[in-house]
DRENTITI-286722 format. One record per residue (C-alpha): residue number from 1; residue in one letter; z, x, y. Coordinates in Angstrom, 2 decimals. Layout:
REM DRENTITI-286722
PT num residu      c3      c1      c2
PT NUM      A       Z       X       Y
...
//
This chain:
REM DRENTITI-286722
PT num residu      c3      c1      c2
PT   1      M   20.67    6.99  -16.24
PT   2      L   19.87    5.45  -12.86
PT   3      R   23.40    5.14  -11.51
PT   4      I   25.01    8.39  -10.92
PT   5      D   28.89    8.98  -10.26
PT   6      I   29.00   11.16   -7.07
PT   7      R   31.42   13.11   -8.78
PT   8      E   28.76   14.71  -10.72
PT   9      L   27.22   15.95   -7.66
PT  10      H   29.99   18.57   -7.20
PT  11      R   28.38   20.78   -9.63
PT  12      G   25.23   20.48   -7.98
PT  13      P   22.07   18.13   -8.13
PT  14      V   21.87   15.66  -11.07
PT  15      E   18.91   14.93  -13.03
PT  16      T   18.18   11.18  -13.53
PT  17      V   15.94   10.10  -16.53
PT  18      G   15.64    6.47  -17.53
PT  19      S   13.24    3.92  -19.11
PT  20      L   13.24    0.38  -18.01
PT  21      A   12.19   -2.47  -20.22
PT  22      P    9.00   -4.54  -19.17
PT  23      T   11.51   -7.48  -18.88
PT  24      A   14.35   -5.75  -17.10
PT  25      P   15.97   -8.15  -14.56
PT  26      L   15.15   -5.47  -11.93
PT  27      W   11.49   -6.54  -11.97
PT  28      E   12.22  -10.36  -11.48
PT  29      G   10.34  -11.84   -8.38
PT  30      L    7.69   -8.87   -8.20
PT  31      G    5.20  -10.92  -10.02
PT  32      L    4.37   -7.91  -12.26
PT  33      E    3.82   -7.98  -16.01
PT  34      F    4.45   -4.56  -17.74
PT  35      A    2.40   -3.23  -20.51
PT  36      G    5.46   -1.15  -21.78
PT  37      P    8.33    0.50  -20.44
PT  38      V    8.51    2.09  -17.30
PT  39      A    9.63    5.74  -17.18
PT  40      V   11.77    6.90  -14.31
PT  41      S   12.70   10.38  -13.66
PT  42      G   14.04   12.49  -10.69
PT  43      R   16.90   14.51   -9.01
PT  44      L   19.74   13.45   -6.92
PT  45      E   21.30   15.91   -4.59
PT  46      A   23.89   15.84   -1.69
PT  47      S   22.38   16.13    1.51
PT  48      G   25.37   15.62    3.83
PT  49      R   28.55   13.85    4.25
PT  50      A   27.89   10.67    2.13
PT  51      D   24.07   11.26    2.36
PT  52      Y   22.02   11.58   -0.90
PT  53      R   18.41   12.54   -1.52
PT  54      W   16.71   11.42   -4.50
PT  55      R   12.97   12.69   -5.48
PT  56      G   11.58   11.06   -8.32
PT  57      R    8.73    9.72  -10.29
PT  58      I    7.73    6.31  -11.68
PT  59      R    5.17    6.14  -14.73
PT  60      G    4.22    3.13  -16.56
PT  61      E    1.32    0.69  -17.02
PT  62      V    0.92   -2.93  -15.41
PT  63      K   -1.22   -5.76  -16.48
PT  64      A   -3.77   -6.51  -13.63
PT  65      T   -6.75   -8.73  -12.95
PT  66      C   -9.60   -7.12  -11.08
PT  67      R  -10.12   -8.70   -7.71
PT  68      R  -13.99   -8.72   -8.03
PT  69      C  -14.77   -9.20  -11.52
PT  70      L  -11.61  -11.31  -12.60
PT  71      T  -11.48   -8.86  -15.77
PT  72      E   -7.87   -8.00  -17.29
PT  73      F   -7.21   -4.58  -17.46
PT  74      I   -4.35   -2.11  -17.58
PT  75      Q   -3.50   -0.26  -14.16
PT  76      A   -1.86    3.02  -14.67
PT  77      V    1.14    3.65  -12.55
PT  78      D    2.18    7.16  -11.68
PT  79      T    3.77    7.61   -8.39
PT  80      P    6.16    9.83   -6.64
PT  81      I    9.31    8.58   -4.64
PT  82      E   11.56   10.17   -2.13
PT  83      A   14.50    8.09   -1.11
PT  84      L   17.56    8.73    1.07
PT  85      F   20.59    6.86    0.45
PT  86      S   23.50    7.01    3.15
PT  87      A   26.80    5.37    4.03
PT  88      N   26.04    6.00    7.53
PT  89      P   26.28    2.74    9.45
PT  90      D   24.01    4.01   12.42
PT  91      L   21.23    4.14    9.85
PT  92      E   21.54    0.37    9.03
PT  93      D   18.34   -0.50   10.93
PT  94      D   16.33    2.35    9.41
PT  95      P   13.89    0.71    6.55
PT  96      T   13.47    4.21    4.89
PT  97      V   17.22    4.41    4.03
PT  98      Y   19.08    2.77    1.28
PT  99      L   22.45    2.07    2.55
PT 100      L   25.70    2.63    0.62
PT 101      E   28.93    0.91    0.82
PT 102      E   32.19    2.89    1.72
PT 103      P   33.92    3.99   -0.25
PT 104      V   30.67    5.60   -2.11
PT 105      T   31.48    6.14   -5.81
PT 106      H   27.99    6.17   -7.24
PT 107      V   24.42    6.10   -6.23
PT 108      D   22.12    3.59   -7.82
PT 109      V   18.35    4.48   -7.48
PT 110      S   17.03    1.49   -9.20
PT 111      K   16.56   -0.47   -5.96
PT 112      A   14.40    2.26   -4.74
PT 113      V   12.41    2.28   -7.91
PT 114      R   11.92   -1.43   -7.67
PT 115      E   10.88   -1.38   -4.05
PT 116      E    8.79    1.98   -4.20
PT 117      L    6.88    0.60   -7.14
PT 118      G    6.08   -2.53   -5.60
PT 119      L    4.63   -0.67   -2.56
PT 120      A    2.53    1.73   -4.73
PT 121      L    0.62   -1.12   -6.48
PT 122      T   -2.02   -2.70   -4.53
PT 123      A   -2.28   -6.14   -4.16
PT 124      Y   -6.14   -6.17   -4.73
PT 125      P   -6.76   -4.02   -7.92
PT 126      L  -10.16   -2.95   -9.12
PT 127      C  -10.90   -2.43  -12.63
PT 128      R  -12.96    0.54  -11.52
PT 129      E  -14.08    1.84   -8.21
PT 130      N  -17.85    0.66   -8.57
PT 131      C  -17.02   -2.96  -10.05
PT 132      A  -19.98   -4.95   -9.23
PT 133      G  -18.04   -8.28   -9.39
PT 134      L  -19.27  -11.78  -10.13
PT 135      C  -22.59  -13.28   -8.93
PT 136      P  -21.54  -15.76   -6.04
PT 137      H  -24.09  -18.36   -7.39
PT 138      C  -23.69  -18.39  -11.28
PT 139      G  -20.72  -16.47  -11.70
PT 140      A  -21.97  -14.02  -14.03
PT 141      D  -20.34  -10.74  -14.42
PT 142      L  -22.54   -8.11  -12.67
PT 143      N  -20.93   -5.12  -14.49
PT 144      Q  -22.85   -6.51  -17.71
PT 145      G  -26.23   -6.27  -15.81
PT 146      P  -28.30   -8.64  -13.16
PT 147      C  -27.74  -12.15  -13.68
PT 148      R  -30.82  -14.84  -13.79
PT 149      C  -30.38  -15.92  -10.35
PT 150      G  -32.66  -13.37   -9.02
PT 151      P  -32.87  -12.90   -5.18
PT 152      V  -31.27  -15.45   -3.22
PT 153      S  -32.28  -16.24    0.43
PT 154      P  -29.39  -17.08    2.76
//
C-alpha cells in the first residue's frame, strides 16, 4: 500500500507497508538488479494544507560488482526516507519536495522510494571495506593472497 487516499488521513497518520517485486516497473532505468523483493514501510501524515510528510524505510538486497576486485556480491539496503509531498506551487523548484497535482486525492510514495533508493546506493560498491582489489599487472585477485608478480618498479 504505497498509494494512500488522503481521506484516510482524517483519522490520523496512515501506516504504509508494501513489498515491491525485483522486476517491478518502478525500477526500470535504475540499472539495478535486485536479489529479492524490496520491503517498504513508513508512516504518512498531514503536515499542513495539502502538505504530507512520509517517514519510511526501504529494505532489500541488490546484486553488485565490487569496484576493486570485480567480484559479484549481494549488497544489503536498509535506508530511512523522509519525504515531503505538497501541492504548493511555490515549492515547485525545491528538489526535496515531491509535487502533487490539485485536486489532491492521494499520495503515492513510490516515486520517493525509487529516487531515495537510487541515491542510497553507491555507484562504486565494495565487497568489503578492506578489499585488496586486482593486481594491476597480472590481474590476480589480491584478496586470495599475493600474486607472483613480486615488487614491480615504476
